[in-house]
Residue, then its C-alpha position, 0 to 999 in steps of 0.5 A: m658976442l665975438k670981440q677982437h683985440l690987440q694984446f701985447k705980451l713979453s715971453q722969454k723961450l730957451s733956444p735948443q742951443q741954451i738948452q744945450l750949454m745948461k746941460l753942459i754946464q752942469l757936467p762934471t768933467q768925466v761925465f763932460e768927456q762922455r758926453l763930448k765923445q758921444e757927440l763925436e760919434e754922432n756927428p761925423a763934422l766934428e773932430t778933435g785936434k790931434e789929427a786936424s789941419e784946420t783949427l777952430e779959429e780958422f773955421e770960424e773966420t770962413y763959416e757963417e750961418e745962413n738962416d734968413s730964409e726957413t727953408i734953404s736949398a743945396e744952390d742958396i749955400n755959398i761953399d766958400e764960407y766953409l772952405s779955408d784956402d789957408e791950411v796952417p800945418d797942425y804944429r804951427t798952432r801949438a805951443n811948447n806950454y803943455s800941462a800934465d793933464d794935457d796928456e792922455k792916460n788910460v787908468p787900468y781898473a784892477s779886476g778880480t772875483t765878486f764876493n759871491q763868486y769868492l764864497i762859491d769857491q770856498l764852498n767847493t772845497r767842503y763835501l756837502s749832499d746835493e740838497e745842501w749844495f743847492i741850499a749853501e749856494f742860494l744862501v751865498g747868494s742872499v749875503d748882502e754887500s755887508g756881509y749879512i743875510r738879513r731875511p728870515i729863515a721862513d722867507i728863504m725856506d719859500d723862496l727855496a721851494f717857489t724858485q729852486n723847487i727844494y722842499t726843505n725845513e728850517a732845521t737843515i737850512l740853519k745846519v747849511l747856514k753854519i757852514v756857510q759862517e765857517l767861510d772867510p772872511p769871519g763873520v760872513g753869513a751873519t744874520s745880526l750885528e750881535e752874531c757877526l761879532l760872536i763868529q768873529l770871538r769864537r775864531k780867535e784864540p782863547s784868553p780871558s779878554i775873549e771870553l769876556a766879551t763873548t759873554l757881554l755879547e751873549k748876555s749884555f749885548e743891548q747894555f753894551t751897544k748904550k755904553h751903560y759901562k758901570k752896569l755891566i761892571q756891576k752885572h758881570n763883577i768885573s773890573e774897569e781895566e777888565l771891562r776896558d780889555a774886552i772892549t778893546e778886543i771887540e773894537r778890532l772886529n769888522p762889523k762889515p765883514g763883506g767890506s774886507h774882501t779885496g777882490n770885490i768889484r766896486m764902483v769906484e767914484h774917481v774925482v777929477p778936479d774941474f779947477s786948480i788953485r794955486i798960491v804964486d807969490g802970495e796970490l790966487e791963481l786959477s786955472l780951469n783943467s784942460r779936459n774941460a776945453p777940448e780942441l775941436h774942429v771941423s773935419q777936414e774930410y768934410n772940407n774935401m767933400l764940400k771942395g768936391y761938390k763946388a768943382s763938379k760941373d753936373k751936380s745930382k740930386a744925391q749930391k744936393e742931398t749930400v751938401m744939404f746933409i753936410k750943411q746940418k752937420l756943420d750947423a750942428a757942430k758950430w753950435f757945439i762948439d759955441a757951447i763948449r767955448q761958453r761952458q768954458q768961460t761960465l766955469f771961469i768966471t763963476m769960480n773966480a768970483i767964488m776964489q775972490y769972494q772966499k780969498e782969505y780961506f783959500l790963502t789960509g786953508d783955515e775953514r774958520n776964515l770961510r764967508p757966509m756965502i749963497l748962490k745970490d752972492i755969486a750970481d750978483e757978483i757975476e751978473m748971472d742966474v742963481s740956477t747957472v752958479s748952482r749948476v757950477a757948484n753942484s757937481k764940480y771940484v777944485d783942486t787946492p793946496y789943502g785938498t780936493k774940494l767940492i765947490k759947493d762946500f764953500f757955500s753956507e748960511s750966515m748967523k750972527n755973533d755976539q758982536g753982531e757981525d755975520v759968521s759962516t755956519r761952516e765956522i761954527k760947525k768946525i768949532l763945535e767938531t773941535v770942542i767935541k775932539e778936545e774933550s773927556k771921553k770918559k765924560p763926554l759934553t752933552d748938547d746943552r754944555l756945548a750950547k753953553i761953551l759956544k756962548e761963551k766963545g761969542y756964538p750963542i745959539a740954541r741946544r737943538t741947533v747945536a744937535k742940528y749941526r752935530e748930526q750934519l757933522d756925524i757926530p753921535v750924541a754925548r752917551l754914544r762917545k763915552e769911553i772908559 
């Protein structure tokens, strides 16, 4: 049986412009500049502010959208709304208060040979048979960025047969591997950390400490890595001083020889701060990187095209299609310019709220002054959604008097101290880091002992929590922090 009834339903949908804004907000400065460049390439109605005669302010005064009907014909467009008779010269809209980051800077990138090519160039100086050359080239191609060959010899032999049509045996591969391991930097081509360190030691000038270091790695590598120093002294019948000298020699070695190649081409992340905080007369001053707020306007060429269409008496079909195309591009330009402005405003408001919330830290630089702060605290303060704050914090950096910081690092959970006050977990981690730094390396503090010390300082936390914070700080357990 069919029935008809009315139902009221409230739903919220994001417009394409809102989605565009959210995507722009979460972009860091460099990626935002790429997105801006892409939009400028795709939309000829958009131009930057260097060579324009019509500024954004003038365009907004004359531009009004006509969205009263779903379909708009060329006759419905009022060309006057897109044109401005007040063409102010570009120099009239500029001030003399340029900042350092207003200038366009082209950063040169150093070029060089890859690590793989660096090794191949060295092989070219060696006398090898054709078979040995192909095997050596394949082995060099198997070297990872750290300088190791981490694949079993049997697998390399199979790959040579299947991919290079070279049928050989493990003895020949090992022979050629020894040749590869003679290349620079020392330790390259090793199949394990132990072998890498031994290769480097054997290249050094012989001495008692070098010989002892070699013996320790060859016969007691596991005990050495676990820092069982007393067992090493007893097993090798050596003094503590001799062991210390041998350890010093080993610590001078490079466990990742591939990283020492200066010509190795790597992707280097260049951090561009989105904000800058300065202390002026005891007060905090926040500024937004001008690269986040470029000057955009409508192309003057498009203005002239609209003027030509308005002046022409006979409007052909092609001209009408052209003016419709221009209308679409102008709409897209208007939406994008509005999104850039809203992005700028959202970034500034959010960062300003964070700065005021953590004012004591920004004035002193002491991480112990960081207040517990979660995304909701800032979202409530600026009356925006938590997701918006998250987009601002996750990938943005701020230049402070104490260095460039990732904004999300200012957020932390809270814990109560022995006075019942909320303190930041960042504060506890900083104190934990300081305690470990000042400990005796001959007898490092265990997690239980660290928990007791923190409790004495007014932070009653469990041992497992200390272990969690220590791991987050990339600090090893007490046994691995031990030194002679």
